[in-house]
C-alpha positions in Angstrom: 106.9 64.1 -49.4 107.9 65.5 -52.8 104.6 67.2 -53.3 104.9 69.3 -50.1 108.4 70.5 -51.0 107.5 71.6 -54.5 104.4 73.4 -53.3 106.5 75.2 -50.7 109.0 76.2 -53.3 106.2 77.5 -55.5 104.8 79.5 -52.6 108.3 81.0 -51.9 108.7 81.9 -55.6 105.3 83.7 -55.6 106.3 85.6 -52.4 109.6 86.7 -53.9 108.0 87.7 -57.1 105.4 89.8 -55.3 107.9 91.5 -53.0 110.5 91.6 -55.7 113.6 89.4 -55.7 116.7 90.8 -54.0 118.5 90.8 -57.4 115.7 92.7 -59.0 115.6 95.3 -56.2 119.4 95.6 -56.4 119.3 96.2 -60.1 116.5 98.8 -59.7 118.6 100.6 -57.0 121.7 100.6 -59.3 119.6 101.9 -62.2 118.1 104.6 -60.1 121.5 105.6 -58.8 122.9 105.6 -62.3 120.2 108.0 -63.6 120.8 110.3 -60.6 124.5 110.3 -61.1 124.0 111.0 -64.9 121.7 113.9 -64.2 124.1 115.4 -61.7 127.0 115.0 -64.2 125.0 116.7 -66.9 124.2 119.6 -64.6 127.8 120.0 -63.5 129.0 119.9 -67.1 126.5 122.6 -68.1 127.5 124.8 -65.2 131.2 124.4 -66.0 130.6 125.0 -69.7 128.8 128.2 -68.9 131.5 129.5 -66.6 134.3 128.6 -69.0 132.5 130.2 -72.0 132.0 133.4 -70.0 135.7 133.5 -69.1 136.6 133.1 -72.8 134.1 135.5 -74.3 134.6 138.4 -71.8 138.1 139.3 -73.1 136.8 138.9 -76.7 134.0 141.3 -76.0 136.5 143.9 -74.6 138.7 143.5 -77.6 135.7 143.9 -80.0 134.6 147.0 -78.2 138.2 148.4 -78.3 138.5 147.7 -82.0 135.1 149.4 -82.7 136.3 152.5 -80.7 139.5 152.5 -82.8 137.5 152.2 -86.0 135.4 155.2 -85.0 138.5 157.2 -84.3 138.2 157.3 -80.6 141.5 156.9 -78.7 141.8 153.6 -77.0 142.0 153.9 -73.2 145.4 154.2 -71.8 147.0 155.2 -75.2 147.6 158.9 -74.4 150.3 158.4 -71.8 153.6 159.8 -73.1 154.6 161.0 -76.6 154.4 158.5 -79.4 156.7 158.7 -82.4 154.7 156.7 -85.0 153.3 159.6 -86.9 149.7 159.0 -85.8 147.4 161.5 -84.2 148.4 161.9 -80.6 152.0 161.1 -81.2 153.2 164.5 -79.9 154.6 165.6 -83.3 153.3 168.5 -85.3 152.4 167.9 -88.8 152.7 170.5 -91.6 150.6 169.0 -94.4 153.0 166.4 -95.7 156.1 167.5 -93.9 157.9 164.9 -91.9 157.6 166.9 -88.7 161.1 168.2 -88.9 161.9 171.9 -89.4 
């Protein structure tokens, strides 16, 4: 009787090894899901990084361009409204070659 039982158990082991044990299939499914989740997380992180970096660099680019315009002597946009009293060109005061602007 023992011989029939052991041969039946051996046959069941062979069948589960061929089809894959439930534990092995479960672990493969978990591994596959982990890889997919990891790839999606990397993709989302890259997308968010790109969007955030653009939001940070856009104002920096505008500041850089404005600084370059000022360095060239161009008037920055929006700076000509109203008289300025700081002694710089465009301040509304007349300069007489070293005079303080008062007569």
